[in-house]
C-alpha positions in Angstrom: -10.4 8.8 27.7 -8.6 6.0 26.1 -10.1 4.3 23.1 -8.9 0.8 23.4 -10.0 -0.3 19.9 -7.9 2.5 18.3 -5.0 1.7 20.6 -5.0 -1.9 19.6 -5.5 -1.1 15.9 -2.5 1.3 16.0 -0.3 -1.3 17.7 -1.2 -4.0 15.1 -0.7 -1.7 12.1 2.7 -0.4 13.3 3.9 -3.9 14.0 2.8 -5.0 10.6 4.5 -2.0 9.0 7.7 -2.7 10.9 7.7 -6.4 9.9 7.1 -5.3 6.2 10.1 -3.0 6.4 12.3 -5.7 7.9 11.2 -8.0 5.0 12.2 -5.4 2.5 8.7 -4.4 1.3 9.0 -0.8 2.6 11.9 1.6 2.6 12.7 3.7 5.7 11.0 6.7 4.2 7.9 4.7 3.4 7.8 3.2 6.9 8.0 6.7 8.4 5.3 8.0 6.2 3.0 5.0 6.9 3.5 5.3 10.7 2.7 9.0 10.4 -0.6 8.1 8.6 -1.4 5.5 11.3 -1.0 8.1 14.0 -3.3 10.4 12.1 -5.9 7.7 11.5 -6.0 6.1 15.0 -4.8 9.0 17.2 -3.5 6.8 20.0 -3.2 8.6 23.2 0.0 6.9 24.1 1.9 8.3 21.1 3.5 11.7 21.6 5.2 13.1 18.5 
């Protein structure tokens, strides 16, 4: 079953993180770690890692 709230939260968080990395607030390593944490927290069903 898809949890729409978690899916939306995951999308918003990863977009925000990507924008932060583009702006220079996060390094590539920090971005990867943050995205990994987002997957663990929200567990979106559409993410296959």
